[in-house]
C-alpha positions as CSV (number, residue, x, y, z in Angstrom):
1,M,-71.9,-110.2,182.5
2,M,-69.4,-107.8,180.8
3,T,-68.7,-104.3,181.9
4,V,-66.8,-101.6,180.1
5,H,-65.0,-98.8,182.0
6,I,-63.1,-95.8,180.7
7,L,-59.6,-95.5,182.1
8,S,-57.8,-92.2,182.3
9,A,-54.1,-91.7,181.9
10,G,-51.8,-91.5,184.9
11,D,-52.9,-93.3,188.0
12,G,-56.6,-93.7,186.9
13,Y,-56.0,-97.4,186.6
14,A,-55.2,-97.6,190.3
15,Y,-58.9,-97.0,191.2
16,Y,-59.8,-100.2,189.4
17,T,-57.1,-102.3,191.0
18,N,-57.4,-100.8,194.5
19,E,-61.1,-100.2,194.8
20,V,-63.3,-101.9,192.1
21,A,-61.3,-105.1,192.1
22,T,-61.6,-105.4,195.8
23,G,-65.4,-104.6,196.0
24,D,-64.8,-101.0,197.1
25,A,-63.4,-102.3,200.4
26,K,-59.9,-102.5,201.8
27,R,-58.3,-105.9,200.7
28,E,-57.2,-108.1,203.6
29,S,-53.4,-108.6,203.6
30,C,-53.8,-112.4,203.2
31,R,-55.8,-112.0,200.0
32,E,-54.2,-111.5,196.5
33,L,-55.8,-109.0,194.2
34,G,-56.8,-111.8,191.8
35,D,-58.8,-113.5,194.6
36,Y,-61.5,-111.0,194.0
37,Y,-62.1,-112.6,190.6
38,T,-61.7,-116.2,191.6
39,A,-63.1,-116.3,195.1
40,D,-66.0,-113.9,194.5
41,G,-67.0,-115.3,191.1
42,N,-66.1,-112.5,188.7
43,P,-63.8,-113.2,185.8
44,P,-60.5,-111.2,185.3
45,G,-60.4,-108.4,182.8
46,E,-59.5,-109.5,179.3
47,W,-57.7,-107.6,176.6
48,V,-60.1,-106.6,173.8
49,G,-59.9,-104.3,170.8
50,S,-58.5,-103.8,167.4
51,G,-55.0,-102.8,168.6
52,L,-54.3,-106.1,170.3
53,T,-52.5,-107.6,167.3
54,A,-50.2,-104.6,167.0
55,L,-49.4,-104.7,170.7
56,G,-49.2,-108.5,170.9
57,V,-51.1,-108.9,174.1
58,S,-54.0,-111.2,174.8
59,G,-55.6,-113.0,177.7
60,A,-56.1,-111.6,181.2
61,V,-55.0,-108.1,182.0
62,T,-52.5,-107.9,184.9
63,E,-52.0,-105.0,187.3
64,E,-48.4,-104.6,186.0
65,Q,-49.8,-104.3,182.4
66,M,-52.3,-101.7,183.5
67,K,-49.6,-99.7,185.3
68,A,-47.3,-99.7,182.3
69,L,-50.0,-98.8,179.8
70,Y,-52.3,-96.4,181.7
71,G,-49.9,-95.2,184.3
72,E,-46.8,-94.7,182.2
73,G,-47.9,-94.7,178.6
74,L,-45.7,-97.8,177.8
75,H,-46.3,-101.1,176.1
76,P,-48.3,-103.3,178.5
77,D,-45.4,-105.8,178.6
78,A,-42.8,-103.0,178.9
79,E,-40.8,-104.4,181.8
80,V,-40.2,-107.8,180.1
81,M,-39.4,-106.1,176.8
82,M,-36.9,-103.7,178.4
83,I,-35.1,-106.5,180.2
84,A,-34.9,-108.4,176.9
85,A,-33.7,-105.3,175.0
86,Q,-31.0,-104.7,177.6
87,A,-29.9,-108.3,177.4
88,Q,-29.4,-107.7,173.7
89,G,-27.0,-104.9,174.5
90,K,-29.3,-101.9,174.2
91,T,-28.9,-99.1,176.6
92,A,-31.6,-98.3,179.2
93,A,-32.7,-95.2,177.1
94,E,-32.9,-97.3,173.9
95,A,-34.9,-100.0,175.7
96,H,-37.3,-97.4,177.1
97,A,-37.7,-95.7,173.7
98,A,-38.7,-99.1,172.2
99,V,-41.6,-99.6,174.7
100,K,-42.9,-96.0,174.8
101,L,-46.2,-95.5,173.1
102,G,-46.3,-91.9,171.9
103,R,-45.8,-88.8,173.9
104,S,-45.5,-88.8,177.7
105,Y,-48.6,-87.9,179.6
106,Y,-48.9,-84.4,180.7
107,G,-48.2,-83.8,184.4
108,Y,-49.9,-81.0,186.2
109,S,-48.7,-79.5,189.4
110,T,-51.3,-78.0,191.7
111,G,-48.7,-76.3,193.8
112,G,-49.6,-74.7,197.1
113,T,-52.8,-72.7,196.5
114,D,-54.4,-70.5,199.1
115,L,-57.3,-72.9,199.3
116,S,-55.0,-76.0,199.9
117,V,-53.1,-74.1,202.6
118,K,-56.4,-73.1,204.4
119,I,-57.7,-76.7,204.2
120,Q,-54.4,-78.1,205.6
121,T,-54.4,-75.6,208.4
122,G,-58.1,-76.4,209.2
123,Y,-57.2,-80.2,209.3
124,S,-54.2,-79.5,211.5
125,D,-56.2,-77.3,213.9
126,F,-59.1,-79.8,214.1
127,T,-56.7,-82.6,214.8
128,R,-54.9,-80.7,217.5
129,M,-58.1,-79.6,219.2
130,N,-59.9,-82.9,219.0
């Protein structure tokens, strides 16, 4: 059976690697993330779509590729490509520019709101009293 999920930019991919891929349960330290797919009978995620040729990726999706693409907006094989570029004499900035896919994701700061301060105070008070 095939399932399709929407991934959001930033750390949205982490939900799939931390929760879904481990059956919504904390993974035992002796188990690799990929054990979910092989030990429990579900196949690993595969790259699909019309942009694969342009990106040059295929096969199983790795956690590192998800982090690069969805977490940082970089080419899925950014780490390997940056090492190769630096070996060819490019600077770190040039290597990073070569693997960047468009604009950086927007980062939003929630800051310290009145509500978050009240919630934190409530947790602290509850913990202290109980």
